[in-house]
N, CA and C atoms as a LAMMPS dump frame, in Angstrom:
ITEM: TIMESTEP
0
ITEM: NUMBER OF ATOMS
675
ITEM: BOX BOUNDS ff ff ff
-5.0000000000000000e+02 5.0000000000000000e+02
-5.0000000000000000e+02 5.0000000000000000e+02
-5.0000000000000000e+02 5.0000000000000000e+02
ITEM: ATOMS id mol type element x y z
1 1 1 N -19.39 12.634 4.391
2 1 2 C -19.419 11.611 3.333
3 1 3 C -18.222 11.804 2.409
4 2 1 N -17.646 10.698 1.959
5 2 2 C -16.494 10.732 1.072
6 2 3 C -16.791 9.938 -0.197
7 3 1 N -16.183 10.364 -1.286
8 3 2 C -16.26 9.632 -2.541
9 3 3 C -14.861 9.164 -2.909
10 4 1 N -14.68 7.846 -2.979
11 4 2 C -13.419 7.249 -3.427
12 4 3 C -13.637 6.769 -4.861
13 5 1 N -12.79 7.222 -5.765
14 5 2 C -12.877 6.835 -7.173
15 5 3 C -11.626 6.056 -7.561
16 6 1 N -11.815 4.92 -8.193
17 6 2 C -10.701 4.158 -8.736
18 6 3 C -10.73 4.259 -10.246
19 7 1 N -9.589 4.538 -10.858
20 7 2 C -9.554 4.682 -12.308
21 7 3 C -9.127 3.387 -12.989
22 8 1 N -9.721 3.148 -14.154
23 8 2 C -9.419 1.956 -14.93
24 8 3 C -10.299 1.906 -16.162
25 9 1 N -10.277 0.794 -16.832
26 9 2 C -11.127 0.567 -18.007
27 9 3 C -12.045 -0.614 -17.722
28 10 1 N -13.296 -0.553 -18.183
29 10 2 C -14.252 -1.627 -17.889
30 10 3 C -14.045 -2.861 -18.757
31 11 1 N -14.476 -4.01 -18.233
32 11 2 C -14.455 -5.238 -19.016
33 11 3 C -13.327 -6.164 -18.628
34 12 1 N -13.577 -7.471 -18.852
35 12 2 C -12.616 -8.503 -18.469
36 12 3 C -11.293 -8.351 -19.212
37 13 1 N -11.331 -7.796 -20.405
38 13 2 C -10.122 -7.626 -21.211
39 13 3 C -9.071 -6.78 -20.497
40 14 1 N -9.528 -5.827 -19.694
41 14 2 C -8.617 -4.884 -19.05
42 14 3 C -8.416 -5.15 -17.56
43 15 1 N -9.111 -6.14 -17.017
44 15 2 C -9.175 -6.313 -15.559
45 15 3 C -7.811 -6.408 -14.893
46 16 1 N -6.84 -7.093 -15.542
47 16 2 C -5.529 -7.275 -14.926
48 16 3 C -4.489 -6.263 -15.352
49 17 1 N -4.908 -5.248 -16.116
50 17 2 C -3.962 -4.248 -16.628
51 17 3 C -3.374 -3.381 -15.523
52 18 1 N -2.17 -2.888 -15.767
53 18 2 C -1.557 -1.936 -14.835
54 18 3 C -2.413 -0.672 -14.712
55 19 1 N -3.044 -0.287 -15.801
56 19 2 C -3.897 0.913 -15.816
57 19 3 C -5.103 0.75 -14.896
58 20 1 N -5.421 -0.483 -14.505
59 20 2 C -6.613 -0.75 -13.698
60 20 3 C -6.322 -0.907 -12.214
61 21 1 N -5.156 -0.505 -11.768
62 21 2 C -4.819 -0.682 -10.365
63 21 3 C -5.752 0.129 -9.458
64 22 1 N -6.32 1.211 -9.98
65 22 2 C -7.297 1.981 -9.205
66 22 3 C -8.561 1.19 -8.936
67 23 1 N -9.045 0.457 -9.958
68 23 2 C -10.185 -0.441 -9.76
69 23 3 C -9.855 -1.488 -8.696
70 24 1 N -8.653 -2.061 -8.79
71 24 2 C -8.244 -3.111 -7.855
72 24 3 C -8.266 -2.609 -6.413
73 25 1 N -7.823 -1.374 -6.202
74 25 2 C -7.788 -0.81 -4.857
75 25 3 C -9.189 -0.7 -4.271
76 26 1 N -10.148 -0.227 -5.075
77 26 2 C -11.517 -0.083 -4.577
78 26 3 C -12.152 -1.442 -4.306
79 27 1 N -11.858 -2.419 -5.148
80 27 2 C -12.406 -3.768 -4.937
81 27 3 C -11.864 -4.367 -3.643
82 28 1 N -10.596 -4.1 -3.338
83 28 2 C -10.018 -4.598 -2.087
84 28 3 C -10.689 -3.955 -0.88
85 29 1 N -10.955 -2.652 -0.954
86 29 2 C -11.628 -1.95 0.147
87 29 3 C -13.033 -2.497 0.34
88 30 1 N -13.777 -2.635 -0.763
89 30 2 C -15.161 -3.109 -0.672
90 30 3 C -15.236 -4.497 -0.055
91 31 1 N -14.352 -5.375 -0.467
92 31 2 C -14.369 -6.751 0.03
93 31 3 C -13.984 -6.807 1.503
94 32 1 N -12.96 -6.056 1.893
95 32 2 C -12.46 -6.123 3.269
96 32 3 C -13.431 -5.519 4.274
97 33 1 N -14.246 -4.563 3.85
98 33 2 C -15.092 -3.843 4.791
99 33 3 C -16.585 -4.108 4.59
100 34 1 N -16.913 -5.138 3.842
101 34 2 C -18.31 -5.554 3.728
102 34 3 C -19.218 -4.529 3.093
103 35 1 N -18.74 -3.856 2.053
104 35 2 C -19.576 -2.877 1.36
105 35 3 C -20.707 -3.58 0.61
106 36 1 N -21.71 -2.785 0.237
107 36 2 C -22.851 -3.318 -0.515
108 36 3 C -22.395 -3.818 -1.883
109 37 1 N -23.163 -4.724 -2.497
110 37 2 C -22.801 -5.211 -3.83
111 37 3 C -22.687 -4.051 -4.83
112 38 1 N -21.825 -4.222 -5.789
113 38 2 C -21.668 -3.208 -6.832
114 38 3 C -22.939 -3.126 -7.673
115 39 1 N -23.304 -1.895 -8.044
116 39 2 C -24.471 -1.701 -8.909
117 39 3 C -24.167 -0.603 -9.923
118 40 1 N -24.852 -0.644 -11.047
119 40 2 C -24.621 0.325 -12.113
120 40 3 C -25.26 1.663 -11.768
121 41 1 N -24.463 2.731 -11.8
122 41 2 C -24.963 4.076 -11.544
123 41 3 C -23.88 5.079 -11.921
124 42 1 N -24.266 6.26 -12.318
125 42 2 C -23.34 7.352 -12.663
126 42 3 C -22.356 6.927 -13.76
127 43 1 N -22.832 6.183 -14.739
128 43 2 C -21.973 5.709 -15.826
129 43 3 C -20.792 4.887 -15.28
130 44 1 N -21.057 4.16 -14.213
131 44 2 C -20.002 3.358 -13.606
132 44 3 C -20.581 2.308 -12.69
133 45 1 N -19.758 1.754 -11.844
134 45 2 C -20.164 0.789 -10.825
135 45 3 C -19.967 1.422 -9.452
136 46 1 N -20.974 1.323 -8.604
137 46 2 C -20.976 1.982 -7.298
138 46 3 C -21.188 0.959 -6.194
139 47 1 N -20.484 1.162 -5.083
140 47 2 C -20.692 0.373 -3.867
141 47 3 C -20.617 1.33 -2.681
142 48 1 N -21.505 1.139 -1.704
143 48 2 C -21.549 2.038 -0.554
144 48 3 C -21.323 1.27 0.74
145 49 1 N -20.762 1.952 1.714
146 49 2 C -20.525 1.344 3.021
147 49 3 C -19.951 2.366 3.972
148 50 1 N -19.35 1.861 5.064
149 50 2 C -18.764 2.75 6.065
150 50 3 C -17.324 2.321 6.336
151 51 1 N -16.494 3.317 6.499
152 51 2 C -15.112 3.105 6.919
153 51 3 C -14.95 3.842 8.234
154 52 1 N -14.89 3.078 9.331
155 52 2 C -14.919 3.72 10.641
156 52 3 C -16.249 4.423 10.811
157 53 1 N -16.219 5.691 11.142
158 53 2 C -17.457 6.451 11.318
159 53 3 C -17.854 7.242 10.094
160 54 1 N -17.24 6.978 8.952
161 54 2 C -17.48 7.783 7.756
162 54 3 C -18.213 6.994 6.688
163 55 1 N -19.283 7.578 6.162
164 55 2 C -19.969 6.966 5.025
165 55 3 C -19.13 7.217 3.778
166 56 1 N -18.915 6.151 2.993
167 56 2 C -18.059 6.248 1.815
168 56 3 C -18.753 5.606 0.618
169 57 1 N -18.702 6.302 -0.506
170 57 2 C -19.178 5.76 -1.779
171 57 3 C -17.957 5.432 -2.629
172 58 1 N -17.911 4.227 -3.146
173 58 2 C -16.847 3.804 -4.057
174 58 3 C -17.386 3.852 -5.485
175 59 1 N -16.61 4.42 -6.39
176 59 2 C -17.048 4.55 -7.788
177 59 3 C -15.957 4.095 -8.734
178 60 1 N -16.314 3.157 -9.642
179 60 2 C -15.427 2.745 -10.73
180 60 3 C -16.072 3.207 -12.046
181 61 1 N -15.6 4.317 -12.613
182 61 2 C -16.196 4.793 -13.868
183 61 3 C -16.074 3.753 -14.976
184 62 1 N -17.126 3.625 -15.772
185 62 2 C -17.115 2.683 -16.902
186 62 3 C -17.167 3.422 -18.234
187 63 1 N -16.714 4.657 -18.216
188 63 2 C -16.703 5.488 -19.418
189 63 3 C -15.427 5.294 -20.225
190 64 1 N -14.534 4.402 -19.769
191 64 2 C -13.156 4.263 -20.239
192 64 3 C -12.35 5.439 -19.682
193 65 1 N -11.059 5.193 -19.529
194 65 2 C -10.182 6.094 -18.795
195 65 3 C -10.287 7.547 -19.242
196 66 1 N -10.281 7.783 -20.547
197 66 2 C -10.2 9.145 -21.061
198 66 3 C -11.435 9.988 -20.78
199 67 1 N -12.531 9.364 -20.361
200 67 2 C -13.771 10.095 -20.077
201 67 3 C -14.198 9.926 -18.621
202 68 1 N -13.268 9.596 -17.753
203 68 2 C -13.592 9.328 -16.346
204 68 3 C -14.314 10.492 -15.678
205 69 1 N -14.004 11.704 -16.078
206 69 2 C -14.601 12.882 -15.447
207 69 3 C -16.108 12.952 -15.587
208 70 1 N -16.659 12.368 -16.668
209 70 2 C -18.118 12.383 -16.833
210 70 3 C -18.798 11.66 -15.676
211 71 1 N -18.297 10.47 -15.363
212 71 2 C -18.863 9.661 -14.288
213 71 3 C -18.644 10.324 -12.927
214 72 1 N -17.429 10.815 -12.696
215 72 2 C -17.106 11.436 -11.407
216 72 3 C -17.953 12.684 -11.186
217 73 1 N -18.068 13.535 -12.2
218 73 2 C -18.86 14.762 -12.07
219 73 3 C -20.322 14.46 -11.772
220 74 1 N -20.877 13.445 -12.421
221 74 2 C -22.283 13.075 -12.202
222 74 3 C -22.495 12.612 -10.762
223 75 1 N -21.602 11.787 -10.246
224 75 2 C -21.732 11.298 -8.867
225 75 3 C -21.601 12.447 -7.867
226 76 1 N -20.665 13.357 -8.1
227 76 2 C -20.465 14.467 -7.173
228 76 3 C -21.674 15.393 -7.14
229 77 1 N -22.28 15.619 -8.266
230 77 2 C -23.48 16.471 -8.292
231 77 3 C -24.637 15.791 -7.573
232 78 1 N -24.778 14.496 -7.752
233 78 2 C -25.883 13.773 -7.109
234 78 3 C -25.744 13.81 -5.587
235 79 1 N -24.547 13.552 -5.081
236 79 2 C -24.332 13.506 -3.634
237 79 3 C -23.978 14.868 -3.037
238 80 1 N -23.855 15.891 -3.907
239 80 2 C -23.479 17.242 -3.459
240 80 3 C -22.139 17.214 -2.701
241 81 1 N -21.177 16.555 -3.308
242 81 2 C -19.842 16.392 -2.726
243 81 3 C -18.898 17.451 -3.304
244 82 1 N -18.132 18.085 -2.443
245 82 2 C -17.111 19.041 -2.871
246 82 3 C -15.842 18.287 -3.278
247 83 1 N -15.006 18.901 -4.121
248 83 2 C -13.743 18.258 -4.488
249 83 3 C -12.893 17.868 -3.282
250 84 1 N -12.998 18.598 -2.178
251 84 2 C -12.208 18.287 -0.984
252 84 3 C -12.572 16.928 -0.394
253 85 1 N -13.757 16.401 -0.737
254 85 2 C -14.198 15.105 -0.211
255 85 3 C -14.024 13.975 -1.223
256 86 1 N -13.287 14.253 -2.287
257 86 2 C -13.022 13.259 -3.332
258 86 3 C -11.576 12.782 -3.252
259 87 1 N -11.384 11.466 -3.322
260 87 2 C -10.044 10.876 -3.415
261 87 3 C -10.02 9.933 -4.606
262 88 1 N -9.04 10.103 -5.478
263 88 2 C -8.925 9.296 -6.69
264 88 3 C -7.711 8.381 -6.581
265 89 1 N -7.907 7.092 -6.802
266 89 2 C -6.836 6.091 -6.822
267 89 3 C -6.449 5.846 -8.278
268 90 1 N -5.174 6.009 -8.604
269 90 2 C -4.766 5.849 -10.002
270 90 3 C -3.344 5.315 -10.117
271 91 1 N -3.034 4.753 -11.276
272 91 2 C -1.694 4.261 -11.569
273 91 3 C -0.748 5.442 -11.779
274 92 1 N 0.516 5.254 -11.386
275 92 2 C 1.501 6.332 -11.483
276 92 3 C 2.796 5.8 -12.095
277 93 1 N 3.099 6.261 -13.305
278 93 2 C 4.306 5.838 -14.01
279 93 3 C 5.578 6.336 -13.336
280 94 1 N 5.496 7.474 -12.681
281 94 2 C 6.69 8.102 -12.117
282 94 3 C 7.07 7.562 -10.74
283 95 1 N 6.385 6.55 -10.279
284 95 2 C 6.748 5.884 -9.021
285 95 3 C 7.124 4.435 -9.321
286 96 1 N 8.122 3.939 -8.625
287 96 2 C 8.539 2.552 -8.801
288 96 3 C 7.411 1.6 -8.411
289 97 1 N 7.359 0.415 -8.994
290 97 2 C 6.32 -0.55 -8.636
291 97 3 C 6.27 -0.79 -7.128
292 98 1 N 5.066 -0.699 -6.565
293 98 2 C 4.892 -0.932 -5.137
294 98 3 C 4.974 0.311 -4.278
295 99 1 N 5.409 1.43 -4.833
296 99 2 C 5.458 2.675 -4.072
297 99 3 C 4.084 3.342 -4.081
298 100 1 N 3.794 4.101 -3.033
299 100 2 C 2.504 4.774 -2.929
300 100 3 C 2.711 6.156 -2.335
301 101 1 N 1.99 7.124 -2.868
302 101 2 C 2.088 8.501 -2.385
303 101 3 C 0.695 9.125 -2.353
304 102 1 N 0.532 10.108 -1.464
305 102 2 C -0.681 10.913 -1.432
306 102 3 C -0.369 12.291 -1.992
307 103 1 N -1.318 12.847 -2.711
308 103 2 C -1.134 14.182 -3.27
309 103 3 C -2.45 14.939 -3.176
310 104 1 N -2.392 16.195 -2.798
311 104 2 C -3.576 17.033 -2.713
312 104 3 C -3.485 18.114 -3.776
313 105 1 N -4.418 18.1 -4.72
314 105 2 C -4.427 19.102 -5.766
315 105 3 C -3.268 18.95 -6.73
316 106 1 N -3.089 19.976 -7.574
317 106 2 C -1.988 19.958 -8.528
318 106 3 C -2.4 19.469 -9.901
319 107 1 N -1.426 19.363 -10.798
320 107 2 C -1.697 18.994 -12.181
321 107 3 C -1.966 17.513 -12.369
322 108 1 N -2.247 17.154 -13.628
323 108 2 C -2.574 15.751 -13.927
324 108 3 C -1.376 14.975 -14.468
325 109 1 N -0.254 15.641 -14.744
326 109 2 C 0.985 15.003 -15.2
327 109 3 C 0.778 14.102 -16.423
328 110 1 N -0.176 14.467 -17.271
329 110 2 C -0.399 13.703 -18.494
330 110 3 C -1.272 12.478 -18.347
331 111 1 N -1.769 12.207 -17.137
332 111 2 C -2.633 11.036 -16.934
333 111 3 C -4.015 11.357 -17.509
334 112 1 N -4.46 10.559 -18.47
335 112 2 C -5.702 10.878 -19.171
336 112 3 C -6.932 10.84 -18.272
337 113 1 N -6.947 9.933 -17.308
338 113 2 C -8.083 9.89 -16.392
339 113 3 C -8.163 11.142 -15.527
340 114 1 N -7.02 11.562 -14.997
341 114 2 C -6.986 12.782 -14.184
342 114 3 C -7.293 14.005 -15.043
343 115 1 N -6.787 14.023 -16.261
344 115 2 C -7.058 15.158 -17.158
345 115 3 C -8.561 15.326 -17.362
346 116 1 N -9.256 14.211 -17.539
347 116 2 C -10.707 14.265 -17.726
348 116 3 C -11.408 14.776 -16.468
349 117 1 N -10.963 14.304 -15.309
350 117 2 C -11.57 14.765 -14.048
351 117 3 C -11.314 16.253 -13.855
352 118 1 N -10.099 16.702 -14.146
353 118 2 C -9.785 18.125 -14.063
354 118 3 C -10.779 18.953 -14.884
355 119 1 N -11.094 18.459 -16.082
356 119 2 C -11.976 19.193 -16.973
357 119 3 C -13.393 19.324 -16.446
358 120 1 N -13.803 18.411 -15.557
359 120 2 C -15.181 18.431 -15.041
360 120 3 C -15.306 19.076 -13.667
361 121 1 N -14.298 18.918 -12.801
362 121 2 C -14.463 19.429 -11.427
363 121 3 C -13.286 20.276 -10.949
364 122 1 N -12.27 20.459 -11.771
365 122 2 C -11.093 21.194 -11.312
366 122 3 C -10.064 20.251 -10.707
367 123 1 N -9.055 20.825 -10.043
368 123 2 C -7.925 20.028 -9.564
369 123 3 C -7.842 19.912 -8.043
370 124 1 N -8.782 20.458 -7.315
371 124 2 C -8.675 20.497 -5.847
372 124 3 C -9.216 19.229 -5.186
373 125 1 N -8.66 18.094 -5.555
374 125 2 C -9.067 16.83 -4.944
375 125 3 C -7.817 16.026 -4.614
376 126 1 N -7.984 15.011 -3.773
377 126 2 C -6.84 14.195 -3.348
378 126 3 C -6.62 13.031 -4.302
379 127 1 N -5.364 12.613 -4.403
380 127 2 C -5.04 11.453 -5.242
381 127 3 C -4.194 10.466 -4.439
382 128 1 N -4.444 9.2 -4.616
383 128 2 C -3.576 8.139 -4.109
384 128 3 C -2.839 7.6 -5.327
385 129 1 N -1.56 7.906 -5.397
386 129 2 C -0.732 7.561 -6.56
387 129 3 C -0.108 6.185 -6.323
388 130 1 N -0.438 5.244 -7.165
389 130 2 C -0.015 3.852 -7.004
390 130 3 C 1.048 3.53 -8.048
391 131 1 N 2.286 3.359 -7.604
392 131 2 C 3.397 3.18 -8.517
393 131 3 C 3.331 1.895 -9.319
394 132 1 N 3.527 2.014 -10.634
395 132 2 C 3.604 0.839 -11.514
396 132 3 C 4.92 0.817 -12.282
397 133 1 N 5.759 1.856 -12.094
398 133 2 C 7.012 1.919 -12.823
399 133 3 C 6.818 2.43 -14.241
400 134 1 N 7.94 2.68 -14.909
401 134 2 C 7.925 3.232 -16.273
402 134 3 C 8.626 2.245 -17.217
403 135 1 N 8.121 2.069 -18.425
404 135 2 C 8.749 1.107 -19.349
405 135 3 C 10.092 1.567 -19.899
406 136 1 N 10.45 2.825 -19.673
407 136 2 C 11.758 3.292 -20.109
408 136 3 C 11.737 4.261 -21.266
409 137 1 N 10.681 4.245 -22.066
410 137 2 C 10.577 5.178 -23.19
411 137 3 C 9.108 5.541 -23.382
412 138 1 N 8.858 6.796 -23.7
413 138 2 C 7.469 7.269 -23.81
414 138 3 C 6.683 6.541 -24.901
415 139 1 N 7.367 6.052 -25.939
416 139 2 C 6.666 5.348 -27.011
417 139 3 C 6.123 3.993 -26.565
418 140 1 N 6.609 3.496 -25.439
419 140 2 C 6.168 2.188 -24.94
420 140 3 C 5.112 2.302 -23.845
421 141 1 N 4.778 3.523 -23.447
422 141 2 C 3.887 3.717 -22.306
423 141 3 C 2.504 3.124 -22.544
424 142 1 N 1.889 3.41 -23.697
425 142 2 C 0.523 2.945 -23.952
426 142 3 C 0.416 1.428 -23.855
427 143 1 N 1.333 0.721 -24.495
428 143 2 C 1.309 -0.745 -24.441
429 143 3 C 1.586 -1.246 -23.036
430 144 1 N 2.443 -0.541 -22.315
431 144 2 C 2.82 -0.955 -20.962
432 144 3 C 1.64 -0.864 -19.999
433 145 1 N 0.949 0.275 -19.974
434 145 2 C -0.147 0.435 -19.012
435 145 3 C -1.345 -0.435 -19.374
436 146 1 N -1.481 -0.795 -20.645
437 146 2 C -2.599 -1.63 -21.075
438 146 3 C -2.225 -3.112 -21.147
439 147 1 N -1.13 -3.477 -20.509
440 147 2 C -0.771 -4.894 -20.38
441 147 3 C -0.919 -5.308 -18.918
442 148 1 N -1.076 -6.606 -18.697
443 148 2 C -1.295 -7.114 -17.343
444 148 3 C -0.027 -7.042 -16.508
445 149 1 N -0.211 -6.982 -15.201
446 149 2 C 0.922 -7.088 -14.288
447 149 3 C 1.61 -8.433 -14.515
448 150 1 N 2.917 -8.438 -14.398
449 150 2 C 3.68 -9.673 -14.531
450 150 3 C 3.5 -10.546 -13.295
451 151 1 N 3.771 -11.84 -13.451
452 151 2 C 3.673 -12.74 -12.3
453 151 3 C 4.595 -12.296 -11.168
454 152 1 N 5.732 -11.73 -11.523
455 152 2 C 6.685 -11.274 -10.504
456 152 3 C 6.152 -10.115 -9.691
457 153 1 N 5.106 -9.455 -10.19
458 153 2 C 4.514 -8.313 -9.479
459 153 3 C 3.461 -8.737 -8.449
460 154 1 N 3.017 -9.976 -8.506
461 154 2 C 1.847 -10.366 -7.723
462 154 3 C 2.044 -10.232 -6.214
463 155 1 N 3.225 -10.558 -5.722
464 155 2 C 3.434 -10.502 -4.273
465 155 3 C 3.297 -9.082 -3.74
466 156 1 N 4.019 -8.131 -4.359
467 156 2 C 3.909 -6.758 -3.858
468 156 3 C 2.529 -6.175 -4.127
469 157 1 N 1.912 -6.562 -5.239
470 157 2 C 0.573 -6.054 -5.555
471 157 3 C -0.447 -6.529 -4.526
472 158 1 N -0.381 -7.802 -4.154
473 158 2 C -1.286 -8.33 -3.131
474 158 3 C -1.069 -7.621 -1.79
475 159 1 N 0.191 -7.42 -1.436
476 159 2 C 0.484 -6.734 -0.173
477 159 3 C -0.027 -5.299 -0.195
478 160 1 N 0.142 -4.618 -1.314
479 160 2 C -0.337 -3.243 -1.423
480 160 3 C -1.856 -3.183 -1.272
481 161 1 N -2.561 -4.091 -1.921
482 161 2 C -4.026 -4.086 -1.838
483 161 3 C -4.497 -4.341 -0.406
484 162 1 N -3.839 -5.265 0.296
485 162 2 C -4.197 -5.521 1.69
486 162 3 C -3.928 -4.284 2.548
487 163 1 N -2.811 -3.64 2.302
488 163 2 C -2.471 -2.446 3.057
489 163 3 C -3.459 -1.319 2.82
490 164 1 N -3.858 -1.133 1.564
491 164 2 C -4.844 -0.101 1.243
492 164 3 C -6.168 -0.386 1.944
493 165 1 N -6.593 -1.646 1.917
494 165 2 C -7.849 -2.01 2.583
495 165 3 C -7.768 -1.768 4.085
496 166 1 N -6.648 -2.125 4.69
497 166 2 C -6.502 -1.95 6.137
498 166 3 C -6.41 -0.473 6.521
499 167 1 N -5.791 0.327 5.671
500 167 2 C -5.627 1.742 5.984
501 167 3 C -6.773 2.627 5.539
502 168 1 N -7.731 2.077 4.792
503 168 2 C -8.813 2.885 4.226
504 168 3 C -9.595 3.695 5.275
505 169 1 N -9.914 3.131 6.464
506 169 2 C -10.631 3.951 7.452
507 169 3 C -9.845 5.197 7.862
508 170 1 N -8.533 5.099 7.918
509 170 2 C -7.704 6.253 8.267
510 170 3 C -7.731 7.297 7.153
511 171 1 N -7.715 6.821 5.91
512 171 2 C -7.79 7.743 4.78
513 171 3 C -9.129 8.478 4.784
514 172 1 N -10.219 7.75 5.05
515 172 2 C -11.54 8.376 5.096
516 172 3 C -11.644 9.4 6.223
517 173 1 N -10.901 9.171 7.296
518 173 2 C -10.918 10.087 8.435
519 173 3 C -9.971 11.268 8.253
520 174 1 N -9.287 11.325 7.108
521 174 2 C -8.375 12.427 6.852
522 174 3 C -7.001 12.255 7.467
523 175 1 N -6.679 11.023 7.869
524 175 2 C -5.384 10.755 8.502
525 175 3 C -4.448 10.098 7.479
526 176 1 N -3.995 10.922 6.524
527 176 2 C -3.174 10.424 5.438
528 176 3 C -1.904 9.712 5.868
529 177 1 N -1.117 10.295 6.801
530 177 2 C 0.108 9.612 7.222
531 177 3 C -0.142 8.234 7.821
532 178 1 N -1.217 8.082 8.589
533 178 2 C -1.533 6.782 9.169
534 178 3 C -1.929 5.782 8.083
535 179 1 N -2.624 6.269 7.061
536 179 2 C -2.974 5.406 5.929
537 179 3 C -1.715 4.893 5.24
538 180 1 N -0.793 5.804 4.955
539 180 2 C 0.449 5.408 4.289
540 180 3 C 1.252 4.445 5.155
541 181 1 N 1.223 4.657 6.458
542 181 2 C 1.951 3.764 7.358
543 181 3 C 1.354 2.357 7.343
544 182 1 N 0.014 2.279 7.259
545 182 2 C -0.64 0.962 7.202
546 182 3 C -0.208 0.2 5.955
547 183 1 N -0.105 0.917 4.831
548 183 2 C 0.345 0.273 3.599
549 183 3 C 1.81 -0.139 3.722
550 184 1 N 2.614 0.751 4.296
551 184 2 C 4.042 0.458 4.439
552 184 3 C 4.277 -0.775 5.307
553 185 1 N 3.463 -0.949 6.343
554 185 2 C 3.61 -2.107 7.218
555 185 3 C 3.337 -3.404 6.462
556 186 1 N 2.426 -3.349 5.496
557 186 2 C 2.145 -4.533 4.673
558 186 3 C 3.256 -4.779 3.648
559 187 1 N 3.765 -3.673 3.09
560 187 2 C 4.771 -3.792 2.04
561 187 3 C 6.125 -4.215 2.582
562 188 1 N 6.455 -3.754 3.79
563 188 2 C 7.745 -4.088 4.411
564 188 3 C 7.518 -4.297 5.896
565 189 1 N 6.968 -5.454 6.294
566 189 2 C 6.674 -5.693 7.71
567 189 3 C 7.914 -5.587 8.573
568 190 1 N 7.71 -5.107 9.8
569 190 2 C 8.829 -4.946 10.73
570 190 3 C 9.474 -6.295 11.015
571 191 1 N 10.773 -6.289 11.03
572 191 2 C 11.482 -7.53 11.335
573 191 3 C 11.405 -7.826 12.827
574 192 1 N 11.254 -9.095 13.206
575 192 2 C 11.217 -9.415 14.632
576 192 3 C 12.534 -9.063 15.296
577 193 1 N 12.429 -8.561 16.51
578 193 2 C 13.641 -8.197 17.233
579 193 3 C 14.433 -9.444 17.59
580 194 1 N 15.748 -9.33 17.506
581 194 2 C 16.61 -10.439 17.879
582 194 3 C 16.582 -10.596 19.399
583 195 1 N 16.512 -11.832 19.898
584 195 2 C 16.505 -12.014 21.353
585 195 3 C 17.814 -11.527 21.963
586 196 1 N 17.692 -10.958 23.149
587 196 2 C 18.881 -10.461 23.836
588 196 3 C 19.803 -11.628 24.181
589 197 1 N 21.098 -11.448 24.029
590 197 2 C 22.028 -12.542 24.35
591 197 3 C 21.945 -12.921 25.823
592 198 1 N 22.005 -14.219 26.08
593 198 2 C 21.938 -14.717 27.457
594 198 3 C 23.291 -14.501 28.124
595 199 1 N 23.244 -13.833 29.26
596 199 2 C 24.488 -13.579 29.976
597 199 3 C 24.891 -14.82 30.775
598 200 1 N 26.106 -15.249 30.606
599 200 2 C 26.628 -16.402 31.349
600 200 3 C 27.826 -15.956 32.171
601 201 1 N 27.884 -16.461 33.387
602 201 2 C 29 -16.101 34.252
603 201 3 C 30.268 -16.845 33.824
604 202 1 N 31.359 -16.135 33.832
605 202 2 C 32.638 -16.766 33.487
606 202 3 C 33.001 -17.785 34.564
607 203 1 N 33.551 -18.935 34.17
608 203 2 C 33.924 -19.946 35.174
609 203 3 C 34.955 -19.38 36.152
610 204 1 N 34.769 -19.742 37.412
611 204 2 C 35.7 -19.266 38.434
612 204 3 C 37.038 -19.998 38.297
613 205 1 N 38.115 -19.296 38.43
614 205 2 C 39.427 -19.956 38.297
615 205 3 C 39.638 -20.969 39.418
616 206 1 N 40.308 -22.066 39.067
617 206 2 C 40.582 -23.11 40.072
618 206 3 C 41.507 -22.539 41.154
619 207 1 N 41.28 -22.928 42.389
620 207 2 C 42.129 -22.405 43.473
621 207 3 C 43.582 -22.867 43.285
622 208 1 N 44.477 -21.971 43.59
623 208 2 C 45.896 -22.307 43.462
624 208 3 C 46.286 -23.358 44.514
625 209 1 N 47.143 -24.345 44.145
626 209 2 C 47.541 -25.387 45.117
627 209 3 C 48.361 -24.768 46.261
628 210 1 N 48.211 -25.384 47.407
629 210 2 C 48.957 -24.887 48.583
630 210 3 C 50.457 -25.092 48.356
631 211 1 N 51.267 -24.19 48.79
632 211 2 C 52.732 -24.335 48.596
633 211 3 C 53.273 -25.599 49.279
634 212 1 N 54.197 -26.252 48.591
635 212 2 C 54.821 -27.491 49.108
636 212 3 C 55.943 -27.1 50.091
637 213 1 N 55.685 -27.425 51.372
638 213 2 C 56.661 -27.021 52.42
639 213 3 C 57.612 -28.155 52.804
640 214 1 N 57.549 -29.285 52.08
641 214 2 C 58.426 -30.407 52.435
642 214 3 C 59.862 -30.11 52.005
643 215 1 N 60.792 -30.722 52.747
644 215 2 C 62.189 -30.556 52.338
645 215 3 C 62.496 -31.569 51.24
646 216 1 N 63.589 -31.447 50.533
647 216 2 C 63.897 -32.358 49.405
648 216 3 C 63.904 -33.822 49.784
649 217 1 N 64.352 -34.136 50.982
650 217 2 C 64.401 -35.544 51.375
651 217 3 C 62.996 -36.1 51.521
652 218 1 N 62.063 -35.316 52.103
653 218 2 C 60.682 -35.772 52.293
654 218 3 C 60 -35.951 50.925
655 219 1 N 60.279 -35.049 50.003
656 219 2 C 59.673 -35.186 48.689
657 219 3 C 60.174 -36.447 47.968
658 220 1 N 61.459 -36.743 48.129
659 220 2 C 62.03 -37.936 47.506
660 220 3 C 61.42 -39.198 48.098
661 221 1 N 61.239 -39.21 49.397
662 221 2 C 60.647 -40.387 50.053
663 221 3 C 59.212 -40.599 49.55
664 222 1 N 58.452 -39.487 49.386
665 222 2 C 57.06 -39.617 48.936
666 222 3 C 56.966 -40.207 47.53
667 223 1 N 57.953 -39.967 46.687
668 223 2 C 57.935 -40.479 45.323
669 223 3 C 58.006 -42 45.301
670 224 1 N 58.644 -42.615 46.31
671 224 2 C 58.823 -44.092 46.317
672 224 3 C 57.835 -44.794 47.23
673 225 1 N 56.855 -44.083 47.712
674 225 2 C 55.835 -44.745 48.53
675 225 3 C 54.824 -45.453 47.681
């Protein structure tokens, strides 16, 4: 059994925020794979289903970002899940918009949602880092992550969500590289191969005329015929 957690803030006010890209990822997985309807549990919203042969619980904490660990810790204790079976989807300032990376363990890099989870269960869990880019200065970060994605972001965001949904069974099976490849195929689909050039035979040279064996008098007579 696996627990996939998406980080974000609850309520319609925050639904389109960059900080809520983790929620968006889980919603895409649930919709694409026919998971059960969302229901309130563990101080969050939960949906259950299967990805390939793996039972997966999706959790969107509703404690607000800074207290995400409360919800995650409660769910893990209920299902008796080890940190090794937890994957957290979250926004990543240090990746360009549309980039995605997997990380196992390590620090929280100042992300308040991860910091809270660290405080409740430690750091030995997997993360799917979803790039949203950086506003350029640390003083602008709070306003940036709590603002909606721009219209110009919608195309890559839609492609990323489709890729995550398509690759989710591979992620649940522990096949991280295949998951990333599924997302990459959506983000930058392979270009169709150019058709091979048609080979054409070069035209055969015209046969050389037979040598004129007439004497000058015969040639002169032929001119006046």
